[in-house]
C-alpha atoms as one frame of an Amber mdcrd trajectory, in Angstrom:
protein
 -12.356  21.134  36.179 -13.259  21.736  32.496 -11.592  19.453  29.968 -10.681
  22.392  27.748  -8.763  24.076  30.580  -6.676  20.956  31.251  -5.975  20.270
  27.581  -4.990  23.868  26.839  -2.654  23.859  29.849  -0.790  21.021  28.104
  -1.057  22.738  24.690  -3.327  20.004  23.374  -6.070  20.560  20.839  -9.696
  19.776  21.710 -12.398  19.053  19.165 -16.043  18.402  20.040 -18.026  16.098
  17.711 -21.608  16.916  18.666 -23.124  14.407  16.236 -21.258  11.581  18.013
 -21.207  13.114  21.494 -17.420  12.656  21.443 -14.394  14.732  22.363 -11.132
  14.331  20.440  -7.994  15.470  22.231  -4.749  15.699  20.262  -1.566  16.057
  22.257   0.659  19.015  21.392   3.154  16.782  19.585   0.401  15.337  17.358
  -1.459  18.520  16.337   0.817  19.140  13.340   0.586  15.472  12.265  -3.202
  15.617  12.089  -3.096  18.924  10.208  -0.920  17.198   7.571  -3.343  14.273
   7.473  -6.528  16.314   7.044  -5.464  19.625   5.485  -1.978  19.126   4.090
  -1.169  19.253   0.389   1.658  16.688   0.716  -0.219  13.577  -0.421   2.640
  11.160   0.348   2.969  12.456   3.922  -0.808  12.260   4.466  -0.935   8.691
   3.120   1.936   7.595   5.361   0.200   9.075   8.393  -3.083   7.377   7.412
  -1.615   3.888   7.135   0.211   4.286  10.459  -2.913   5.321  12.398  -4.213
   2.959  15.061  -7.247   0.794  14.431  -9.502  -0.945  16.929 -10.671  -3.313
  14.200  -9.137  -6.678  13.365  -9.515  -8.771  10.256 -11.787 -11.773  10.601
 -10.679 -13.140   7.220  -7.111 -14.249   6.534  -4.629 -14.413   3.670  -4.462
 -17.910   2.156  -1.566 -17.424  -0.295   1.965 -18.669   0.269   3.855 -15.948
  -1.593   2.918 -12.897   0.430   3.409  -9.343  -0.787   2.185  -6.081   0.713
   0.326  -3.415  -1.182  -1.576  -0.174  -0.613  -4.150   1.061  -3.122  -5.432
   4.638  -2.900  -8.039   6.505  -4.953  -6.388   9.200  -7.055  -5.495  12.245
  -4.949  -6.778  10.740  -1.693  -5.268   9.716   1.628  -8.298   9.191   3.877
  -9.411   5.835   2.449  -7.429   2.971   1.006  -7.004  -0.757   0.548  -4.286
  -2.701   2.317  -3.521  -5.964   0.520  -1.586  -8.906   1.932  -1.458 -11.727
  -0.615  -5.104 -12.372  -1.477  -6.591 -10.561   1.562  -7.993  -7.102   0.774
  -8.783  -4.791   3.684 -10.494  -1.431   3.042 -10.018   1.350   5.591 -11.556
   4.798   6.027 -10.068   7.450   8.305 -12.554   9.079  10.674 -11.935  10.958
  13.919  -8.196  10.199  13.917  -8.683   6.419  13.665  -8.648   4.056  10.704
 -11.780   1.936  10.548 -11.988  -1.414   8.795 -15.031  -1.051   6.532 -14.703
  -4.116   4.310 -12.484  -7.146   3.880 -12.343  -9.797   1.207 -10.299 -12.861
   0.283  -9.927 -13.797  -3.366 -10.788 -17.441  -3.900  -8.686 -19.739  -6.124
 -10.542 -18.804  -9.300  -9.794 -15.062  -8.734 -13.382 -14.438  -9.778 -15.023
 -15.276  -6.460 -14.457 -13.415  -3.234 -15.349 -14.271   0.349 -16.141 -10.943
   1.987 -17.384  -9.186   5.124 -18.542  -5.624   5.652 -19.772  -2.973   3.239
 -17.987  -3.194  -0.107 -16.666   0.252  -1.100 -17.738   1.878  -4.359 -15.335
   1.294  -7.221 -13.036   4.218  -8.017 -12.219   5.063 -11.624  -8.578   5.896
 -10.969  -6.441   4.273  -8.292  -2.728   4.113  -7.574  -0.929   1.165  -5.993
   2.293   0.770  -4.043   3.530  -2.816  -3.829   6.507  -4.154  -1.949   8.131
  -7.017  -3.842   8.619 -10.176  -1.816  12.089 -11.133  -3.029  14.108  -7.911
  -3.186  11.761  -5.641  -1.188  11.775  -3.068  -3.979   8.689  -0.946  -4.563
   6.569  -1.225  -7.661   3.979   1.490  -8.087   1.692   2.972 -10.682  -1.854
   3.440 -11.865  -4.107   0.407 -11.389  -4.894  -1.175 -14.743  -1.925   0.185
 -16.678   0.943  -1.934 -17.909   3.690   0.609 -17.184   4.612   0.269 -13.513
   7.687   1.907 -12.028  10.050  -0.108  -9.817  12.594   1.417  -7.485  14.762
   0.168  -4.646  13.790   1.295  -1.172  16.273   3.506   0.662  18.500   1.673
   3.153  16.919   3.483   6.129  13.441   2.111   5.413  11.690   1.463   8.717
   8.139   0.428   7.916   5.558  -0.498   5.327   4.437   3.120   5.017   7.808
   3.798   3.366   6.624   2.033   0.204   4.342   5.012  -0.475   6.200   7.284
  -2.876   5.250  10.340  -4.968   3.299   9.802  -8.196   4.231  12.377 -10.827
   1.383  14.846 -11.396  -0.905  13.477  -8.654  -2.473  16.234  -6.527  -4.315
  15.857  -3.249  -8.069  16.457  -3.426  -9.531  15.092  -0.163  -8.492  17.745
   2.382 -10.940  18.388   5.218 -11.479  21.582   7.151
């Protein structure tokens, strides 16, 4: 029986990736989620979906700092690639075919000038925004990387996950939608 017939019977979406000889099937309840991720204009929603995607990759390097904080760093206007930082461990992900792929990881050494790293280092972006969860009070500090005017706000009481630290940045507009 054809795969398309079965998937359409369950109201799933089928996408054929000829270049990879792969079929992607999105269940009916996930079709709208992936539309928000790839085509949506709501940058915060797309970023939250991106960080919550599954990954088959695991870090081979590990955080070596005692005081651990969590941070996401995104290029301006983008949701489909980002850094996830835990203490001094930087992990760079790219979203492809509904999965986040670990592309590069690095651990800052004691001097903060040296880095132990694995994978392909991403190109440096001119403008990036960060979202950092404070260790002590769990508040969120966010802003433009390299500026000295961060914004700090308390997380709502119903916060359920790390993706909730991603908040709107005034004036930031999404620019990485895919067709």
